[in-house]
C-alpha positions in Angstrom: -75.9 47.0 -117.1 -75.5 44.7 -120.1 -73.0 45.6 -122.8 -74.4 47.0 -126.0 -74.4 44.6 -128.9 -72.3 46.0 -131.8 -74.4 46.9 -134.8 -73.2 45.2 -138.0 -72.2 47.7 -140.6 -73.3 46.4 -144.1 -71.8 47.3 -147.4 -74.6 49.2 -149.2 -74.9 51.5 -152.2 -75.8 54.4 -150.0 -72.7 53.9 -147.8 -70.5 53.6 -150.9 -71.7 56.8 -152.4 -71.4 58.8 -149.2 -68.4 57.3 -147.5 -66.3 56.7 -150.7 -67.5 58.8 -153.7 -68.7 61.9 -151.8 -65.8 61.7 -149.4 -63.3 61.8 -152.3 -61.5 58.5 -151.6 -63.0 56.8 -154.7 -60.1 55.7 -156.8 -62.2 55.3 -159.9 -61.2 51.7 -160.4 -64.6 51.1 -161.9 -65.3 47.7 -160.3 -68.6 48.9 -159.1 -69.6 49.8 -162.6 -68.3 46.5 -164.0 -70.2 44.4 -161.5 -73.5 46.3 -161.4 -76.2 43.8 -162.6 -78.8 46.5 -163.6 -76.8 49.2 -165.3 -77.6 51.6 -162.4 -74.1 52.9 -162.2 -72.2 54.4 -165.1 -68.7 55.8 -165.3 -67.9 59.4 -166.0 -64.6 59.4 -167.9 -64.0 63.1 -167.3 -64.4 63.1 -163.5 -63.3 59.4 -163.2 -66.1 58.8 -160.8 -69.2 56.4 -160.9 -72.5 58.1 -161.0 -76.2 57.0 -161.0 -77.7 56.7 -164.5 -81.1 58.4 -164.7 -81.5 58.8 -161.0 -84.9 58.9 -159.4 -83.7 60.5 -156.3 -80.5 61.8 -154.7 -77.0 60.8 -155.8 -76.9 58.2 -153.1 -80.2 56.5 -154.0 -80.4 53.3 -155.9 -84.0 52.0 -156.5 -82.8 48.4 -156.8 -80.8 48.6 -153.6 -83.6 50.3 -151.6 -86.6 48.4 -153.1 -85.3 45.0 -154.3 -82.0 44.6 -152.5 -78.7 44.3 -154.3 -75.6 46.2 -153.2 -73.3 44.1 -155.4 -71.4 47.3 -156.3 -70.6 48.1 -152.6 -69.2 44.6 -152.0 -66.8 45.1 -155.0 -65.5 48.4 -153.5 -62.1 48.2 -152.0 -62.4 51.6 -150.4 -65.5 50.6 -148.4 -64.5 48.7 -145.3 -66.3 47.3 -142.3 -65.5 50.4 -140.4 -66.9 53.8 -141.1 -64.8 56.0 -143.4 -62.1 53.3 -143.7 -61.1 51.0 -146.6 -60.8 47.2 -146.5 -57.5 46.2 -144.8 -54.8 45.0 -147.2 -54.5 41.7 -145.2 -58.1 40.9 -145.8 -57.6 41.2 -149.6 -54.4 39.1 -149.2 -56.6 36.3 -148.0 -59.0 36.7 -150.9 -56.2 36.6 -153.5 -53.4 34.4 -151.9 -55.3 32.3 -149.4 -53.3 33.8 -146.5 -52.3 37.2 -145.0 -48.8 38.5 -145.4 -46.1 37.6 -142.9 -44.3 40.3 -140.9 -41.1 39.9 -143.0 -43.1 40.4 -146.3 -42.6 44.1 -146.3 -44.0 44.7 -149.8 -47.0 42.3 -149.3 -47.2 38.6 -150.0 -44.0 37.8 -151.9 -42.3 34.7 -153.4 -39.3 36.5 -154.8 -38.0 39.7 -156.3 -35.8 40.0 -159.4 -35.0 42.2 -162.3 -35.9 41.2 -165.9 -35.5 42.5 -169.4 -36.7 41.3 -172.8 -34.1 39.4 -174.9 -35.6 41.2 -177.9 -33.9 44.6 -178.5 -36.9 45.8 -180.4 -39.2 45.1 -177.5 -36.9 46.9 -175.1 -36.7 49.9 -177.4 -40.5 50.1 -177.6 -41.1 49.4 -173.9 -41.4 51.7 -170.8 -38.5 50.0 -169.0 -37.3 46.4 -169.7 -40.3 45.1 -171.6 -40.9 42.2 -169.1 -44.6 42.8 -168.9 -44.9 42.7 -172.7 -43.0 39.4 -172.9 -45.0 37.7 -170.1 -48.3 38.6 -171.8 -46.9 37.5 -175.1 -46.0 34.1 -173.6 -49.5 33.8 -172.1 -51.1 34.5 -175.5 -48.9 32.0 -177.3 -49.5 29.2 -174.7 -53.2 29.7 -174.7 -53.3 30.8 -171.1 -55.2 33.9 -172.1 -57.3 34.9 -175.1 -57.4 38.6 -174.1 -55.9 41.2 -171.8 -57.4 44.3 -170.2 -54.9 47.0 -170.6 -54.5 50.8 -170.9 -54.0 51.8 -174.5 -53.7 55.1 -176.5 -56.9 56.6 -177.5 -57.8 57.5 -181.1 -57.7 61.2 -180.2 -54.2 61.4 -178.7 -51.4 58.9 -178.0 -50.9 60.2 -174.5 -54.5 59.8 -173.5 -55.1 56.2 -172.2 -58.3 54.3 -172.5 -59.4 50.8 -171.3 -58.9 48.3 -174.1 -59.1 44.6 -174.7 -56.2 43.3 -176.7 -56.8 39.9 -178.3 -53.5 39.1 -180.0 -49.7 39.6 -179.7 -49.8 42.2 -182.5 -52.4 44.3 -180.6 -50.4 43.9 -177.4 -47.3 45.4 -179.0 -49.1 48.6 -179.7 -49.7 49.1 -175.9 -46.2 48.5 -174.6 -45.6 51.8 -172.8 -47.0 53.2 -169.6 -49.3 56.2 -169.1 -49.2 58.5 -166.1 -52.7 59.9 -166.4 -55.5 57.7 -165.0 -57.4 55.1 -167.0 -60.1 52.8 -165.5 -58.6 49.6 -167.0 -61.1 47.1 -165.4 -63.8 48.5 -167.6 -62.2 46.5 -170.4 -63.1 43.3 -168.5 -66.7 43.9 -169.1 -66.2 44.5 -172.8 -64.0 41.4 -173.0 -66.7 39.1 -171.5 -69.9 40.8 -172.8 -68.8 41.9 -176.3 -66.0 39.6 -177.3 -67.1 36.5 -175.3 -63.6 36.0 -174.0 -63.1 33.7 -171.0 -59.4 33.7 -170.2 -58.1 37.2 -169.4 -55.1 39.0 -167.9 -55.6 42.3 -166.1 -52.8 44.8 -166.2 -53.5 47.8 -163.9 -52.2 50.0 -161.2 -52.5 49.2 -157.5 -56.0 50.3 -156.9 -57.3 48.4 -159.9 -55.7 45.0 -158.9 -56.9 45.5 -155.3 -60.4 46.2 -156.7 -60.1 42.9 -158.6 -59.0 41.2 -155.4 -61.9 42.6 -153.3 -64.5 41.5 -155.9 -62.8 38.1 -156.3 -63.1 37.4 -152.6 -66.5 39.1 -152.0 -68.8 36.8 -150.0 -72.1 36.3 -151.8 -73.9 35.4 -148.6 -75.1 39.0 -148.3 -77.3 38.4 -151.3 -80.5 37.1 -149.8 -82.7 34.5 -151.4 -85.7 36.6 -150.4 -84.9 38.9 -153.3 -86.3 36.4 -155.8 -84.6 33.6 -157.7 -84.0 35.6 -160.9 -82.6 38.6 -159.0 -80.4 36.3 -157.0 -79.0 34.6 -160.0 -78.4 37.9 -161.8 -76.6 39.5 -158.9 -74.3 36.5 -158.2 -73.4 36.3 -161.9 -72.5 39.9 -162.2 -70.5 39.9 -159.0 -68.2 37.1 -160.1 -68.2 36.5 -163.9 -65.7 39.2 -164.8 -63.1 38.5 -162.2 -63.5 34.7 -162.6 -62.4 35.1 -166.2 -59.0 36.6 -165.1 -56.2 34.0 -165.2 -53.6 36.3 -163.7 -53.0 40.0 -162.9 -50.0 42.2 -163.4 -49.8 45.2 -161.1 -47.9 48.3 -162.0 -45.9 50.1 -159.3 -47.6 53.4 -158.7 -47.1 56.4 -156.5 -49.8 58.5 -158.1 -51.4 59.3 -161.4 -52.1 62.7 -162.9 -55.2 64.5 -164.2 -55.0 64.4 -168.0 -55.7 68.0 -168.9 -53.5 69.4 -166.1 -50.5 67.2 -166.7 -50.5 67.0 -170.5 -51.7 70.5 -171.5 -51.0 72.8 -168.5 -47.7 71.1 -167.5 -46.1 69.5 -170.5 -47.5 71.8 -173.2 -47.8 75.2 -171.5 -45.1 75.1 -168.8 -42.5 72.9 -170.3 -43.2 73.8 -173.9 -43.6 70.3 -175.4 -46.1 69.6 -178.1 -48.0 66.5 -176.8 -48.2 65.1 -180.3 -44.4 65.0 -180.5 -44.0 62.9 -177.3 -43.0 59.2 -177.8 -42.6 58.3 -174.1 -43.0 59.7 -170.7 -41.3 58.1 -167.7 -41.0 59.0 -164.0 -37.6 58.4 -162.3 -37.7 60.8 -159.4 -38.2 63.4 -162.2 -40.4 63.5 -165.3 -38.5 62.2 -168.3 -40.0 63.0 -171.7 -38.7 61.6 -175.0 -39.5 63.6 -178.1 -39.8 62.2 -181.7 -36.7 64.1 -182.8 -34.5 62.1 -180.3 -34.5 64.8 -177.6 -35.0 63.9 -174.0 -36.3 66.6 -171.6 -36.1 66.1 -167.8 -38.2 68.3 -165.5 -38.7 68.2 -161.7 -41.4 65.8 -160.5 -42.3 68.2 -157.7 -43.7 70.6 -160.3 -45.8 67.9 -161.9 -47.3 66.8 -158.6 -49.5 69.8 -158.7 -51.6 67.8 -161.2 -51.8 64.6 -159.1 -55.2 63.1 -158.6 -56.2 63.9 -155.0 -57.8 60.4 -154.8 -54.3 59.0 -154.8 -53.6 60.4 -151.4 -55.9 57.6 -150.0 -53.9 54.9 -151.6 -51.3 53.2 -149.3 -50.2 50.6 -151.9 -47.1 51.5 -154.0 -46.1 48.0 -155.0 -49.5 46.7 -156.3 -49.6 44.2 -153.4 -52.6 42.2 -154.6 -51.4 41.3 -158.1 -49.9 38.0 -159.2 -46.8 39.8 -160.4 -45.9 43.4 -159.6 -43.8 45.3 -162.2 -42.1 48.7 -162.5 -38.9 50.4 -163.4 -38.3 51.8 -159.9 -34.7 53.0 -159.5 -33.6 51.1 -162.6 -32.7 52.0 -166.2 -33.8 49.6 -168.9 -34.8 46.8 -166.5 -38.2 45.9 -165.0 -38.2 45.1 -161.3 -40.6 42.2 -160.7 -42.2 41.1 -157.5 -43.6 37.6 -158.0 -46.4 37.0 -155.5 -48.5 33.9 -156.3 -48.2 30.4 -157.7 -49.9 31.3 -160.9 -47.7 34.4 -161.3 -44.6 32.3 -160.8 -45.8 29.7 -163.2 -46.2 32.1 -166.1 -43.0 34.0 -165.2 -40.9 30.8 -165.4 -42.6 29.7 -168.6 -41.6 33.1 -170.2 -38.0 32.4 -169.1 -38.1 28.9 -170.6 -39.1 30.3 -173.9 -36.1 32.5 -173.9 -38.1 35.8 -173.8 -36.5 37.2 -170.6 -33.1 37.9 -169.2 -33.2 37.8 -165.4 -30.9 39.2 -162.8 -31.1 38.9 -159.0 -32.5 41.8 -157.0 -29.3 42.0 -155.0 -27.6 43.5 -158.1 -30.2 46.4 -158.0 -29.5 47.8 -154.6 -30.7 51.2 -155.4 -34.0 49.9 -156.8 -34.6 47.9 -153.6 -33.9 51.0 -151.4 -36.3 53.1 -153.5 -38.9 50.4 -153.4 -38.8 50.2 -149.6 -38.8 54.0 -149.2 -41.8 54.5 -151.5 -43.7 51.6 -149.9 -43.2 53.1 -146.5 -44.0 56.7 -147.6 -47.2 55.8 -149.4 -48.6 53.8 -146.5 -47.9 56.7 -144.1 -49.5 59.1 -146.5 -52.7 57.1 -146.7 -52.8 56.6 -142.9 -52.5 60.3 -142.4 -55.2 61.0 -145.0 -57.7 58.7 -143.2 -56.7 60.0 -139.8 -57.5 63.5 -141.0 -61.1 62.5 -141.7 -61.5 60.6 -138.4 -63.8 63.3 -137.0 -66.3 62.3 -139.7 -66.6 58.8 -138.4 -69.7 57.9 -136.5 
């Protein structure tokens, strides 16, 4: 008896909606929405999920996919892998972004070096989440003409604590977005605004792990799945939308992330109702094994992180990437106070980092002086990978 020939599993809109969105593993990175050539998919900012705009059928039905052929969105989805109910392997995205897979000794993903950095400007440090290193790197990139815009999370007009995707186009605008937010924001949506509305062509993307991995997946997507039989105009449109937004990105900065929180739950139910903090009085929230909240009267309130984790987005359980492994530079205040731990991963990341030092914007110390930070980084990396593996194993019975 001859062996059965394995059936190729293609990335399709139908698969994405069933195996990612309906399953609950969709991280809400929005890359499917950004790259959709026909405006079929929109983004629900309340649920943080993509949905079909004006559907003609079921939630998993796209007329373009079924009748013309497209599936650009599915090929931009990092949570839709070649196996049923499994995401793309991190090593595959490594090859897209860095041209090679990680070595066995690269525990945190592809790495050139790790260090701690802090802005040399006391005002930047005072206004920053940790050491202000991300702000200074972006400032340098603006001044040197490396970028003409950056996609970041910024405070909304309604409430400072509610982040929204925003394009910043100057150093002044950048300084208004210097802190971190712990409720989710689909930052890549700002790439679409930057290119379509502002006609920018040199961008930085600052996002959490799932967002920079979404960028990496799209950046490396093979356009061979787009058949010429679909018509020359369709072919041109689909290829353009798959690549134009990520091709504009000059470098990415990934933010170390264990999980993000649901806005209403974390801000209103937790901070306001349980802790008794008026959200409008908050000037900074940080997570250091506990929730640290600074109030505008100078008060600092520390509360157990375990209590806040009730409001974690369940989608984060599917993420095995704490250290933003597919960014050019990863950054976070893990285990440190007033310093940013940086993992420099790529040639272009190293280039802009060294240029920032040359301009005198950063004070740098070796990672060996931050022993606690390195221990926490390793522990959280290991814990998060294990958590994601267990989550996918638990749905193994759904695989066919």
